[in-house]
C-alpha positions as CSV (number, residue, x, y, z in Angstrom):
1,M,-0.2,-1.3,-10.5
2,N,0.8,-0.5,-6.9
3,R,3.8,-1.0,-4.8
4,I,2.1,-1.7,-1.4
5,S,3.7,-5.0,-0.9
6,E,7.1,-3.9,-2.1
7,I,7.2,-0.8,0.2
8,R,5.7,-2.7,3.1
9,R,8.4,-5.5,2.9
10,A,11.2,-3.0,2.4
11,A,10.1,-1.3,5.6
12,G,10.1,-4.6,7.4
13,V,6.3,-4.4,8.0
14,S,4.3,-7.6,8.0
15,Q,0.9,-7.7,6.3
16,L,-0.7,-8.5,9.7
17,A,0.8,-5.3,11.2
18,L,-0.5,-3.2,8.3
19,V,-3.9,-4.8,8.5
20,E,-4.1,-4.1,12.2
21,Q,-3.1,-0.5,11.7
22,L,-5.8,-0.1,9.0
23,R,-8.4,-2.1,10.9
24,W,-9.2,-4.1,7.7
25,T,-9.3,-7.8,7.0
26,Q,-6.2,-9.5,5.7
27,G,-8.2,-10.5,2.6
28,R,-9.0,-6.9,1.7
29,L,-5.3,-5.8,1.9
30,S,-4.2,-9.0,0.1
31,N,-6.6,-8.2,-2.8
32,Y,-5.2,-4.6,-3.1
33,E,-1.6,-5.8,-2.9
34,A,-2.2,-8.5,-5.6
35,G,-4.0,-6.0,-7.9
36,R,-7.2,-8.0,-7.8
37,R,-9.0,-4.9,-6.5
38,V,-8.1,-1.3,-6.9
39,P,-8.4,0.9,-3.8
40,G,-10.2,4.3,-4.0
41,L,-8.5,7.5,-3.1
42,A,-9.6,7.3,0.6
43,E,-8.3,3.8,0.9
44,S,-5.0,4.6,-0.9
45,R,-4.4,7.5,1.5
46,A,-5.2,5.3,4.4
47,I,-2.7,2.7,3.2
48,V,0.1,5.4,2.8
49,D,-0.7,6.9,6.2
50,A,-0.6,3.5,7.9
51,L,2.7,2.6,6.1
52,N,4.2,5.9,7.3
53,R,3.0,5.3,10.9
54,L,4.8,1.9,10.7
55,G,8.0,3.5,9.6
56,A,7.9,3.2,5.7
57,E,8.4,7.0,4.9
58,C,6.5,7.0,1.6
59,T,4.2,9.2,-0.4
60,L,1.0,8.5,-2.3
61,D,3.0,8.6,-5.6
62,D,5.6,6.1,-4.2
63,V,2.9,3.5,-3.3
64,F,0.6,4.3,-6.3
65,P,2.8,5.5,-9.1
66,P,1.1,7.7,-11.7
67,E,0.4,5.8,-15.0
68,A,3.2,7.5,-17.0
69,V,5.8,6.6,-14.4
70,A,4.4,3.1,-14.0
71,Q,4.6,2.5,-17.8
72,A,8.2,3.9,-18.1
73,A,9.5,1.5,-15.4
């Protein structure tokens, strides 16, 4: 489970703005947000970096919570 969409929306960032920052297709990001695909470490870092450049102020653990934290929530 990830929190890409939740953090993106809380920061007031559109999916299109994030896609443009990442230089990805909207389908790719949509698949990650919906959990249909799981991003690798490089992609996860790119997402966090792009979110921060767009004003989200988040960490890798914020966007991709460790399993123990995700299960406790």
